[in-house]
N, CA, C and O atoms as a CHARMM CRD file, in Angstrom:
* protein
*
  172
    1    1 PRO  N     -4.86800  18.53600   1.26800 PROA 1      0.00000
    2    1 PRO  CA    -5.14500  17.29200   0.55000 PROA 1      0.00000
    3    1 PRO  C     -4.04000  16.92100  -0.45000 PROA 1      0.00000
    4    1 PRO  O     -3.73900  15.74100  -0.63100 PROA 1      0.00000
    5    2 GLU  N     -3.44300  17.91800  -1.09300 PROA 2      0.00000
    6    2 GLU  CA    -2.41100  17.61200  -2.08300 PROA 2      0.00000
    7    2 GLU  C     -1.17800  16.98900  -1.42900 PROA 2      0.00000
    8    2 GLU  O     -0.59700  16.04100  -1.95800 PROA 2      0.00000
    9    3 PHE  N     -0.78400  17.52900  -0.27100 PROA 3      0.00000
   10    3 PHE  CA     0.38300  16.99400   0.42700 PROA 3      0.00000
   11    3 PHE  C      0.14800  15.54400   0.82900 PROA 3      0.00000
   12    3 PHE  O      1.01400  14.69000   0.64000 PROA 3      0.00000
   13    4 ARG  N     -1.02400  15.27400   1.38300 PROA 4      0.00000
   14    4 ARG  CA    -1.34000  13.90400   1.80900 PROA 4      0.00000
   15    4 ARG  C     -1.31500  12.95500   0.61800 PROA 4      0.00000
   16    4 ARG  O     -0.76200  11.85900   0.70800 PROA 4      0.00000
   17    5 ALA  N     -1.90300  13.36600  -0.48500 PROA 5      0.00000
   18    5 ALA  CA    -1.92100  12.52300  -1.68100 PROA 5      0.00000
   19    5 ALA  C     -0.49600  12.24300  -2.16200 PROA 5      0.00000
   20    5 ALA  O     -0.18200  11.12900  -2.58100 PROA 5      0.00000
   21    6 GLU  N      0.35200  13.25200  -2.09800 PROA 6      0.00000
   22    6 GLU  CA     1.74400  13.07400  -2.51200 PROA 6      0.00000
   23    6 GLU  C      2.46900  12.08700  -1.58800 PROA 6      0.00000
   24    6 GLU  O      3.20700  11.21900  -2.05200 PROA 6      0.00000
   25    7 VAL  N      2.25200  12.23000  -0.29300 PROA 7      0.00000
   26    7 VAL  CA     2.89100  11.32700   0.67000 PROA 7      0.00000
   27    7 VAL  C      2.41000   9.89500   0.46300 PROA 7      0.00000
   28    7 VAL  O      3.21300   8.96200   0.48100 PROA 7      0.00000
   29    8 VAL  N      1.12000   9.71900   0.26900 PROA 8      0.00000
   30    8 VAL  CA     0.56200   8.38100   0.05100 PROA 8      0.00000
   31    8 VAL  C      1.15600   7.76300  -1.21200 PROA 8      0.00000
   32    8 VAL  O      1.54100   6.59400  -1.20700 PROA 8      0.00000
   33    9 GLU  N      1.23000   8.52700  -2.27600 PROA 9      0.00000
   34    9 GLU  CA     1.76100   8.01400  -3.53600 PROA 9      0.00000
   35    9 GLU  C      3.23800   7.64900  -3.40200 PROA 9      0.00000
   36    9 GLU  O      3.66900   6.60000  -3.88100 PROA 9      0.00000
   37   10 ARG  N      4.00300   8.50800  -2.75700 PROA 10     0.00000
   38   10 ARG  CA     5.43400   8.21800  -2.58000 PROA 10     0.00000
   39   10 ARG  C      5.64100   6.99200  -1.69900 PROA 10     0.00000
   40   10 ARG  O      6.53000   6.18200  -1.96300 PROA 10     0.00000
   41   11 ALA  N      4.83600   6.85000  -0.66500 PROA 11     0.00000
   42   11 ALA  CA     4.95200   5.67100   0.19600 PROA 11     0.00000
   43   11 ALA  C      4.66300   4.41100  -0.60800 PROA 11     0.00000
   44   11 ALA  O      5.33800   3.39100  -0.46600 PROA 11     0.00000
   45   12 LYS  N      3.65100   4.50600  -1.44900 PROA 12     0.00000
   46   12 LYS  CA     3.28800   3.34400  -2.26400 PROA 12     0.00000
   47   12 LYS  C      4.42600   2.96300  -3.20600 PROA 12     0.00000
   48   12 LYS  O      4.80200   1.79300  -3.28000 PROA 12     0.00000
   49   13 THR  N      4.97200   3.93100  -3.91900 PROA 13     0.00000
   50   13 THR  CA     5.98600   3.60800  -4.91700 PROA 13     0.00000
   51   13 THR  C      7.35700   3.32800  -4.31800 PROA 13     0.00000
   52   13 THR  O      8.09700   2.49500  -4.84100 PROA 13     0.00000
   53   14 GLU  N      7.70700   4.00600  -3.23400 PROA 14     0.00000
   54   14 GLU  CA     9.05600   3.86900  -2.69400 PROA 14     0.00000
   55   14 GLU  C      9.17400   2.84000  -1.57800 PROA 14     0.00000
   56   14 GLU  O     10.27200   2.35100  -1.30700 PROA 14     0.00000
   57   15 VAL  N      8.07800   2.50500  -0.93200 PROA 15     0.00000
   58   15 VAL  CA     8.14800   1.55500   0.18300 PROA 15     0.00000
   59   15 VAL  C      7.38000   0.28400  -0.13800 PROA 15     0.00000
   60   15 VAL  O      7.95000  -0.80700  -0.17400 PROA 15     0.00000
   61   16 TRP  N      6.09200   0.43400  -0.36800 PROA 16     0.00000
   62   16 TRP  CA     5.24600  -0.75400  -0.45400 PROA 16     0.00000
   63   16 TRP  C      5.46800  -1.58500  -1.69900 PROA 16     0.00000
   64   16 TRP  O      5.42400  -2.81200  -1.62200 PROA 16     0.00000
   65   17 GLU  N      5.70800  -0.95900  -2.85500 PROA 17     0.00000
   66   17 GLU  CA     5.89400  -1.75900  -4.07400 PROA 17     0.00000
   67   17 GLU  C      7.11900  -2.66100  -3.97100 PROA 17     0.00000
   68   17 GLU  O      7.07700  -3.81200  -4.40600 PROA 17     0.00000
   69   18 SER  N      8.21100  -2.14800  -3.40000 PROA 18     0.00000
   70   18 SER  CA     9.39900  -2.99000  -3.26000 PROA 18     0.00000
   71   18 SER  C      9.14400  -4.10900  -2.25300 PROA 18     0.00000
   72   18 SER  O      9.63000  -5.22600  -2.43100 PROA 18     0.00000
   73   19 TRP  N      8.38700  -3.81600  -1.19800 PROA 19     0.00000
   74   19 TRP  CA     8.05800  -4.84800  -0.20900 PROA 19     0.00000
   75   19 TRP  C      7.21800  -5.94400  -0.86200 PROA 19     0.00000
   76   19 TRP  O      7.47100  -7.13000  -0.65000 PROA 19     0.00000
   77   20 VAL  N      6.22900  -5.55600  -1.64700 PROA 20     0.00000
   78   20 VAL  CA     5.35100  -6.52800  -2.30800 PROA 20     0.00000
   79   20 VAL  C      6.16200  -7.38500  -3.27900 PROA 20     0.00000
   80   20 VAL  O      5.94100  -8.59300  -3.36500 PROA 20     0.00000
   81   21 GLU  N      7.09100  -6.78000  -4.00500 PROA 21     0.00000
   82   21 GLU  CA     7.93200  -7.54900  -4.92400 PROA 21     0.00000
   83   21 GLU  C      8.74900  -8.59800  -4.17800 PROA 21     0.00000
   84   21 GLU  O      8.85800  -9.73700  -4.63200 PROA 21     0.00000
   85   22 ARG  N      9.31700  -8.22800  -3.05000 PROA 22     0.00000
   86   22 ARG  CA    10.12100  -9.17200  -2.26800 PROA 22     0.00000
   87   22 ARG  C      9.25700 -10.25000  -1.62300 PROA 22     0.00000
   88   22 ARG  O      9.70800 -11.38300  -1.45300 PROA 22     0.00000
   89   23 ALA  N      8.03200  -9.91500  -1.26700 PROA 23     0.00000
   90   23 ALA  CA     7.15700 -10.85100  -0.55900 PROA 23     0.00000
   91   23 ALA  C      6.55700 -11.90500  -1.48000 PROA 23     0.00000
   92   23 ALA  O      6.11000 -12.95000  -1.00800 PROA 23     0.00000
   93   24 GLY  N      6.53800 -11.65200  -2.76800 PROA 24     0.00000
   94   24 GLY  CA     5.99600 -12.61800  -3.71300 PROA 24     0.00000
   95   24 GLY  C      4.47300 -12.59600  -3.74900 PROA 24     0.00000
   96   24 GLY  O      3.84900 -11.71400  -3.15900 PROA 24     0.00000
   97   25 PRO  N      3.87100 -13.56700  -4.44000 PROA 25     0.00000
   98   25 PRO  CA     2.42000 -13.58400  -4.63800 PROA 25     0.00000
   99   25 PRO  C      1.61200 -13.63900  -3.33900 PROA 25     0.00000
  100   25 PRO  O      0.59300 -12.95900  -3.21700 PROA 25     0.00000
  101   26 GLU  N      2.05300 -14.43500  -2.38100 PROA 26     0.00000
  102   26 GLU  CA     1.31000 -14.52300  -1.11900 PROA 26     0.00000
  103   26 GLU  C      1.39700 -13.21700  -0.34000 PROA 26     0.00000
  104   26 GLU  O      0.41600 -12.77900   0.26100 PROA 26     0.00000
  105   27 GLY  N      2.56400 -12.60100  -0.35300 PROA 27     0.00000
  106   27 GLY  CA     2.72400 -11.30800   0.31300 PROA 27     0.00000
  107   27 GLY  C      1.89100 -10.23200  -0.36100 PROA 27     0.00000
  108   27 GLY  O      1.31400  -9.37300   0.30500 PROA 27     0.00000
  109   28 ALA  N      1.83300 -10.28300  -1.69400 PROA 28     0.00000
  110   28 ALA  CA     1.02800  -9.31500  -2.43400 PROA 28     0.00000
  111   28 ALA  C     -0.44800  -9.47000  -2.09300 PROA 28     0.00000
  112   28 ALA  O     -1.16000  -8.47800  -1.93800 PROA 28     0.00000
  113   29 ALA  N     -0.90500 -10.70800  -1.97500 PROA 29     0.00000
  114   29 ALA  CA    -2.30400 -10.95300  -1.62100 PROA 29     0.00000
  115   29 ALA  C     -2.59900 -10.44200  -0.21300 PROA 29     0.00000
  116   29 ALA  O     -3.65400  -9.85600   0.02900 PROA 29     0.00000
  117   30 ALA  N     -1.67100 -10.66400   0.70900 PROA 30     0.00000
  118   30 ALA  CA    -1.84700 -10.17100   2.07600 PROA 30     0.00000
  119   30 ALA  C     -1.87700  -8.65100   2.09500 PROA 30     0.00000
  120   30 ALA  O     -2.69000  -8.05000   2.79800 PROA 30     0.00000
  121   31 PHE  N     -0.99900  -8.03200   1.32900 PROA 31     0.00000
  122   31 PHE  CA    -0.96400  -6.57300   1.25200 PROA 31     0.00000
  123   31 PHE  C     -2.28900  -6.03100   0.72200 PROA 31     0.00000
  124   31 PHE  O     -2.82400  -5.06100   1.25900 PROA 31     0.00000
  125   32 GLU  N     -2.81200  -6.64800  -0.31900 PROA 32     0.00000
  126   32 GLU  CA    -4.08500  -6.20100  -0.89100 PROA 32     0.00000
  127   32 GLU  C     -5.20900  -6.29300   0.13500 PROA 32     0.00000
  128   32 GLU  O     -6.04300  -5.39300   0.22700 PROA 32     0.00000
  129   33 LEU  N     -5.23200  -7.36700   0.89900 PROA 33     0.00000
  130   33 LEU  CA    -6.25700  -7.53800   1.92400 PROA 33     0.00000
  131   33 LEU  C     -6.15200  -6.44000   2.98200 PROA 33     0.00000
  132   33 LEU  O     -7.15800  -5.84000   3.36300 PROA 33     0.00000
  133   34 VAL  N     -4.95200  -6.18400   3.44700 PROA 34     0.00000
  134   34 VAL  CA    -4.74700  -5.12800   4.44700 PROA 34     0.00000
  135   34 VAL  C     -5.14600  -3.77300   3.87400 PROA 34     0.00000
  136   34 VAL  O     -5.80100  -2.97700   4.54600 PROA 34     0.00000
  137   35 GLN  N     -4.75200  -3.51800   2.63900 PROA 35     0.00000
  138   35 GLN  CA    -5.08400  -2.24700   1.99200 PROA 35     0.00000
  139   35 GLN  C     -6.60400  -2.07600   1.88200 PROA 35     0.00000
  140   35 GLN  O     -7.11800  -0.98300   2.12200 PROA 35     0.00000
  141   36 GLN  N     -7.31100  -3.11700   1.53100 PROA 36     0.00000
  142   36 GLN  CA    -8.77000  -3.04600   1.42300 PROA 36     0.00000
  143   36 GLN  C     -9.41400  -2.77300   2.77500 PROA 36     0.00000
  144   36 GLN  O    -10.35800  -1.99000   2.87400 PROA 36     0.00000
  145   37 ARG  N     -8.90400  -3.41600   3.80400 PROA 37     0.00000
  146   37 ARG  CA    -9.47300  -3.21600   5.14700 PROA 37     0.00000
  147   37 ARG  C     -9.21500  -1.80700   5.65000 PROA 37     0.00000
  148   37 ARG  O    -10.09000  -1.19700   6.26400 PROA 37     0.00000
  149   38 ILE  N     -8.03200  -1.29100   5.39700 PROA 38     0.00000
  150   38 ILE  CA    -7.71800   0.08300   5.80800 PROA 38     0.00000
  151   38 ILE  C     -8.61900   1.06300   5.06200 PROA 38     0.00000
  152   38 ILE  O     -9.13800   2.00500   5.66100 PROA 38     0.00000
  153   39 ALA  N     -8.80800   0.85000   3.76900 PROA 39     0.00000
  154   39 ALA  CA    -9.68000   1.72300   2.98000 PROA 39     0.00000
  155   39 ALA  C    -11.11700   1.65400   3.48700 PROA 39     0.00000
  156   39 ALA  O    -11.81600   2.66600   3.51900 PROA 39     0.00000
  157   40 ALA  N    -11.55300   0.46700   3.88200 PROA 40     0.00000
  158   40 ALA  CA   -12.91800   0.31000   4.39700 PROA 40     0.00000
  159   40 ALA  C    -13.11900   1.09100   5.69000 PROA 40     0.00000
  160   40 ALA  O    -14.23500   1.50100   6.00900 PROA 40     0.00000
  161   41 LEU  N    -12.03400   1.29200   6.42900 PROA 41     0.00000
  162   41 LEU  CA   -12.10900   2.08400   7.65800 PROA 41     0.00000
  163   41 LEU  C    -12.08300   3.58600   7.38000 PROA 41     0.00000
  164   41 LEU  O    -12.26100   4.39500   8.29100 PROA 41     0.00000
  165   42 GLY  N    -11.86300   3.95100   6.12700 PROA 42     0.00000
  166   42 GLY  CA   -11.90100   5.35900   5.75000 PROA 42     0.00000
  167   42 GLY  C    -10.55700   6.06300   5.71700 PROA 42     0.00000
  168   42 GLY  O    -10.50000   7.29200   5.67600 PROA 42     0.00000
  169   43 TYR  N     -9.49400   5.30700   5.73500 PROA 43     0.00000
  170   43 TYR  CA    -8.16400   5.92600   5.68700 PROA 43     0.00000
  171   43 TYR  C     -7.61200   5.92700   4.29900 PROA 43     0.00000
  172   43 TYR  O     -6.50100   6.40900   4.07700 PROA 43     0.00000
């Protein structure tokens, strides 16, 4: 569990945050929607 949590956190900070910044407000909203749907599926 610790390794997975570390990978998820690093992906968020090193990949997704920069993508959301470049995508602007609409991209951020789309990202949030996708993130919520993935979480609802249990991932």
